[in-house]
C-alpha positions, 0 to 999 in steps of 0.5 A: 560804898554807895553800891550797898544802898541798892541791896535792900531793894533787890529781890531774889527768887525764893527757890534759890534764896529763901532768905530774901533780898540781896541785902539780907543774903549778904548780911547772912553770909557775913554773919556766917564768916568764921572767927579769925577769917582773913579780911580778904575773905570778909571783903569778898563775902561783902562784895560777892553780889554787889552788882546784882541790883545793876543786873536785875531783870525780870524775864517775860516768864517772870524769872528773875535774872542777874546776868553778868553780875559777877563781871559787871560790878561797879567801878570804884573811885579811889576814895572808896579805898580809903581805910580799906585793909585790903591792899589795892593801889588807890591809884589804879582801883578806880579803873577796875571793877569790884569783881576784879578786885575780889579775884585779885585780892582773893588770889593774893598771899594767904598771910594777910591780917585776920579779923578778930571778931 
């Protein structure tokens, strides 16, 4: 997922994220996943801020903003679905955003396979 490459260079305000940039925040969130959580939950955690780098701006007063990052996630080409344990049709995935995939997947059946680690 090339979108992940932009996370380390995307800062976050210390008052909301003392851990630092989006990459470190995402890794911290992933490290806190409970053992046996669903793959849906794990992918949702991985993708929850994936669009922050595209939405990052600094206002005139110096405030960092990420307006729209929850809905402006990048589009996925079908090749990004290969090997994905989350069941999303690769014929249609390229037309929907990561955020939409997360919403659809997270609202799906709770009996999905669970991670062992």
